[in-house]
C-alpha positions as CSV (number, residue, x, y, z in Angstrom):
1,M,-60.4,-88.8,7.7
2,A,-59.6,-85.2,6.8
3,D,-60.3,-83.8,3.4
4,S,-57.3,-83.6,1.1
5,P,-56.2,-80.1,0.0
6,S,-57.5,-80.7,-3.5
7,T,-61.1,-81.5,-2.3
8,M,-61.4,-78.6,0.2
9,P,-63.9,-75.9,-0.9
10,V,-62.2,-72.6,-1.9
11,S,-63.9,-69.3,-1.2
12,V,-64.0,-66.9,-4.1
13,P,-63.1,-63.3,-3.1
14,T,-65.9,-60.8,-3.6
15,R,-63.6,-57.8,-4.1
16,R,-60.1,-57.2,-5.3
17,P,-57.5,-55.8,-2.9
18,L,-56.0,-52.4,-3.5
19,E,-52.7,-52.3,-5.4
20,R,-50.9,-50.7,-2.6
21,F,-49.9,-52.9,0.2
22,W,-49.0,-50.4,3.0
23,P,-52.3,-49.5,4.8
24,Y,-50.9,-46.4,6.6
25,V,-50.7,-42.8,5.8
26,E,-48.3,-41.9,3.1
27,L,-45.1,-40.3,4.4
28,T,-43.9,-37.0,3.0
29,E,-40.8,-37.0,1.0
30,A,-39.4,-33.8,2.3
31,P,-38.8,-33.2,6.1
32,S,-40.8,-30.6,7.8
33,V,-39.4,-27.3,9.0
34,D,-39.5,-28.5,12.6
35,E,-37.6,-31.7,11.7
36,L,-34.9,-29.6,9.9
37,A,-34.6,-27.3,12.9
38,A,-34.0,-30.2,15.2
39,L,-31.2,-31.6,13.0
40,D,-27.7,-31.3,14.3
41,P,-25.8,-28.7,12.2
42,D,-23.1,-31.2,11.1
43,L,-25.8,-33.7,10.0
44,H,-27.7,-30.9,8.1
45,A,-24.4,-30.0,6.3
46,A,-23.7,-33.6,5.4
47,L,-27.3,-34.2,4.0
48,F,-28.1,-30.9,2.4
49,G,-24.7,-29.1,2.1
50,P,-23.5,-26.1,4.1
51,R,-26.0,-23.4,4.9
52,D,-25.4,-19.9,3.5
53,L,-26.1,-18.1,6.8
54,P,-24.0,-15.4,8.4
55,F,-22.6,-15.8,11.9
56,S,-25.6,-16.2,14.2
57,F,-26.7,-16.3,17.9
58,T,-29.7,-18.4,18.9
59,I,-31.5,-18.1,22.2
60,V,-33.6,-21.1,23.1
61,F,-35.9,-20.7,26.1
62,P,-38.9,-22.5,27.5
63,D,-42.4,-21.1,28.3
64,F,-42.5,-19.2,31.5
65,D,-45.0,-17.2,33.6
66,G,-44.6,-13.6,34.6
67,D,-45.0,-10.1,33.3
68,A,-42.0,-10.4,30.9
69,A,-43.4,-13.6,29.2
70,G,-45.5,-11.7,26.6
71,E,-42.8,-9.2,25.8
72,A,-40.1,-12.0,25.5
73,L,-42.3,-13.9,23.1
74,A,-42.9,-10.7,21.0
75,R,-39.2,-10.0,20.9
76,A,-38.4,-13.6,19.9
77,Q,-41.0,-13.5,17.1
78,A,-39.4,-10.3,15.8
79,S,-36.0,-12.0,15.4
80,A,-34.5,-13.0,12.1
81,E,-35.8,-16.5,12.4
82,Y,-38.3,-17.8,15.0
83,R,-39.4,-21.4,15.6
84,V,-41.3,-23.3,18.3
85,V,-40.0,-26.8,18.9
86,G,-41.7,-29.4,21.0
87,A,-45.0,-29.5,22.9
88,A,-46.2,-29.0,26.4
89,A,-43.4,-29.3,29.0
90,T,-40.7,-29.7,26.3
91,R,-41.8,-26.7,24.3
92,R,-38.9,-24.3,23.4
93,H,-38.8,-21.0,21.6
94,R,-35.8,-20.6,19.2
95,A,-34.9,-17.1,18.2
96,R,-32.0,-16.6,15.8
97,F,-30.2,-13.2,15.7
98,F,-27.4,-12.1,13.4
99,S,-24.5,-10.0,14.6
100,G,-26.2,-6.8,13.3
101,D,-29.1,-7.4,15.6
102,A,-27.1,-7.1,18.8
103,A,-29.5,-4.7,20.5
104,A,-32.5,-6.9,19.9
105,L,-30.6,-10.0,21.1
106,R,-29.5,-8.1,24.3
107,D,-33.1,-7.0,25.0
108,L,-34.4,-10.6,24.7
109,Y,-31.6,-12.0,26.7
110,A,-32.3,-9.5,29.5
111,L,-35.8,-11.0,29.7
112,V,-35.0,-14.7,29.5
113,G,-31.3,-15.0,30.6
114,H,-32.2,-15.6,34.2
115,L,-34.1,-18.9,33.4
116,P,-32.0,-21.9,34.0
117,E,-33.3,-23.7,30.9
118,T,-32.2,-20.9,28.6
119,E,-29.5,-21.9,26.1
120,V,-27.3,-19.7,23.9
121,L,-26.2,-21.3,20.7
122,I,-23.5,-20.0,18.4
123,D,-24.2,-21.0,14.8
124,D,-26.8,-23.5,16.2
125,R,-24.1,-25.2,18.4
126,P,-23.8,-25.2,22.1
127,V,-20.4,-23.6,22.7
128,P,-18.6,-23.4,26.1
129,F,-18.9,-20.1,27.8
130,A,-21.5,-18.8,25.3
131,R,-23.2,-16.7,28.0
132,E,-20.1,-15.6,29.8
133,L,-17.8,-14.9,26.8
134,W,-19.6,-14.7,23.5
135,L,-22.5,-12.5,24.5
136,P,-20.3,-9.9,26.2
137,L,-18.1,-9.8,23.1
138,L,-21.2,-9.1,21.1
139,W,-22.3,-6.3,23.5
140,F,-19.1,-4.5,22.5
141,Q,-20.5,-4.0,19.1
142,L,-23.3,-1.9,20.7
143,L,-20.7,0.7,21.7
144,R,-20.0,1.7,18.1
């Protein structure tokens, strides 16, 4: 017959377990810069409050080959705010320009505007006719 639970031998642990139960890496409390950049502007405003940024244009473009790639990357890095989001095939360069930087925005757009994956964001939002309407309106500021 099987031993009853009271007569079974009990093994005595040789070491005490750690006080923490979760065996994985500790998560950071604050989101990273890349995570904040990927947030929808409305969600960012709901979580952290409205941003104190002036009206801005953001050009988002992928890696590309060619003579203009190095110059486009240098112009993007010289923008008011530059970030790289994603990796490998999904890698995108985000360059934010304010309305006073219209000439620098035009020069970068002349290099990457022909790429089909290039996006123009107005205050971090995709807006209809951003390429066809908003950018030409900004070019009028260059005539001053």
